[in-house]
C-alpha positions in Angstrom: -11.3 -28.0 -31.9 -8.5 -26.0 -32.9 -7.8 -22.5 -30.5 -7.4 -19.4 -32.4 -6.7 -16.0 -31.3 -9.9 -13.8 -31.2 -9.9 -11.0 -33.8 -11.4 -8.2 -32.0 -12.7 -4.5 -33.1 -10.5 -2.0 -31.6 -10.5 1.7 -32.4 -7.1 2.5 -33.7 -7.4 6.2 -34.9 -10.0 9.1 -35.0 -9.7 11.7 -37.2 -11.9 14.9 -36.4 -13.5 17.0 -38.8 -10.3 19.9 -38.9 -8.1 16.8 -40.2 -6.3 16.4 -36.2 -5.7 12.9 -35.9 -5.6 10.9 -32.4 -4.0 7.4 -32.3 -5.3 5.0 -29.5 -2.4 3.0 -28.8 -2.6 -0.3 -27.3 0.0 -2.9 -25.4 2.2 -5.0 -27.8 3.2 -7.1 -25.2 2.6 -9.4 -21.9 -0.7 -9.3 -20.5 -1.7 -6.1 -21.7 -1.3 -7.4 -25.0 -3.7 -10.8 -24.2 -6.2 -8.3 -22.6 -6.0 -5.7 -25.3 -5.8 -3.0 -22.8 -5.3 0.9 -24.0 -2.0 1.9 -23.0 -2.3 5.6 -24.1 -4.1 7.9 -26.4 -1.3 10.2 -28.6 -0.8 12.5 -31.4 1.3 9.6 -33.1 0.5 5.9 -33.8 4.1 5.1 -32.3 4.2 3.8 -29.0 7.1 5.8 -27.7 5.6 9.0 -29.1 6.3 11.9 -26.5 2.8 13.6 -27.5 0.8 11.6 -25.6 -2.6 12.8 -24.3 -3.3 10.4 -21.6 -1.3 7.3 -20.3 -3.5 4.8 -18.4 -2.4 2.3 -15.6 -4.3 -0.7 -14.9 -5.5 -2.5 -11.5 -5.9 -6.4 -11.9 -7.7 -7.3 -15.7 -9.7 -4.7 -16.1 -9.5 -1.9 -14.0 -8.2 1.9 -14.7 -6.7 3.3 -11.7 -4.9 6.1 -12.5 -4.8 8.4 -16.1 -1.9 10.5 -16.7 -2.2 13.5 -18.8 0.7 15.6 -20.4 0.6 18.5 -18.3 1.6 16.4 -15.2 -2.2 16.2 -14.4 -2.8 12.9 -12.8 -6.4 11.6 -12.2 -6.1 9.1 -9.7 -9.7 7.0 -10.1 -9.3 5.4 -6.4 -9.7 8.5 -4.8 -6.1 9.6 -3.6 -4.9 12.6 -5.2 -1.1 12.7 -6.0 -0.3 14.4 -2.6 -1.6 11.6 -0.7 -4.8 12.9 0.7 -8.0 11.5 0.2 -11.0 14.1 -1.3 
């Protein structure tokens, strides 16, 4: 049986009632592409956009370990804050 690439349904854009659009940008190369990883949520579909709302960092195949926000706020999901101390 020939192998084919699975076609997954992924959210690409969300439009709010006030017409604001938010784009879900997925990895376009490397392991992230094969795993359909969400790279960032931004105001533009352009992956190089500077108006990112959140940027995700992964550990292994499926675990998000850090979410960086534009105001230089980092949410470390491993329990260690930016200053290196656990809370």
